[in-house]
C-alpha positions in Angstrom: -45.7 82.4 -54.0 -46.0 84.9 -51.2 -44.1 82.6 -48.8 -41.2 82.4 -51.3 -41.3 86.1 -52.0 -41.1 86.8 -48.2 -38.4 84.3 -47.9 -36.4 85.9 -50.7 -36.9 89.4 -49.1 -35.8 88.0 -45.7 -32.7 86.3 -47.1 -31.9 89.4 -49.1 -32.3 91.6 -46.0 -30.2 89.2 -43.9 -27.5 89.2 -46.5 -27.4 93.0 -46.6 -27.3 93.2 -42.9 -24.4 90.7 -42.8 -22.6 92.6 -45.5 -23.1 95.9 -43.6 -21.9 94.3 -40.3 -18.9 92.9 -42.1 -18.0 96.2 -43.5 -18.4 97.8 -40.1 -16.2 95.2 -38.5 -13.6 95.7 -41.2 -13.6 99.4 -40.7 -13.2 99.0 -37.0 -10.3 96.6 -37.4 -8.6 99.0 -39.8 -9.1 101.9 -37.2 -7.7 99.8 -34.5 -4.6 98.9 -36.6 -4.1 102.6 -37.6 -4.4 103.6 -33.9 -1.9 100.9 -33.0 0.6 102.1 -35.6 0.2 105.7 -34.6 0.8 104.8 -30.9 3.9 103.0 -31.9 5.2 106.1 -33.8 4.4 108.2 -30.8 6.2 105.8 -28.4 9.3 105.8 -30.7 9.4 109.6 -30.8 9.0 109.8 -27.0 11.9 107.4 -26.7 14.0 109.3 -29.2 13.3 112.6 -27.4 14.0 110.9 -24.0 17.3 109.5 -25.3 18.4 112.8 -26.7 17.6 114.6 -23.5 19.4 112.0 -21.5 22.5 112.2 -23.7 22.4 116.1 -23.6 21.9 116.4 -19.8 23.3 113.3 -18.3 26.2 115.0 -16.7 24.1 117.6 -15.0 20.4 116.2 -14.7 17.5 118.2 -13.5 16.7 117.1 -9.9 13.3 115.9 -11.1 15.1 113.3 -13.3 18.1 112.4 -11.2 16.7 108.9 -10.0 15.7 108.1 -13.5 19.0 109.0 -14.9 20.8 107.1 -12.3 18.8 104.1 -13.2 19.5 104.5 -16.9 23.2 104.9 -16.2 23.2 101.7 -14.1 21.3 99.8 -16.8 23.9 101.0 -19.5 26.7 99.8 -17.3 25.0 96.5 -16.6 24.2 96.0 -20.3 27.8 96.6 -21.2 29.0 94.1 -18.6 26.6 91.5 -19.9 27.8 92.0 -23.5 31.4 91.5 -22.4 30.4 88.2 -20.6 28.6 87.1 -23.7 31.5 87.8 -25.9 33.8 86.0 -23.5 31.6 82.9 -23.8 31.5 83.1 -27.6 35.3 83.3 -27.8 35.8 80.1 -25.7 
């Protein structure tokens, strides 16, 4: 019976170790998801602040941002042109 007792203890121990590892991996996955969500919130807020700053100061940008503002303005114009072309194709 000693062999069966040892086997039972070994299997129980292995099961507990597996359960603990599964719990740990689940917790790690949840933390990674929470981190990703929070990073997404942060990116959205940065984007929102940047858009507000651009809208408020686009006519007289700080010299440090002039090149960025020029690129944004160019992208806005390009996007508008592309939307017009798209609408023209839809109307044909």
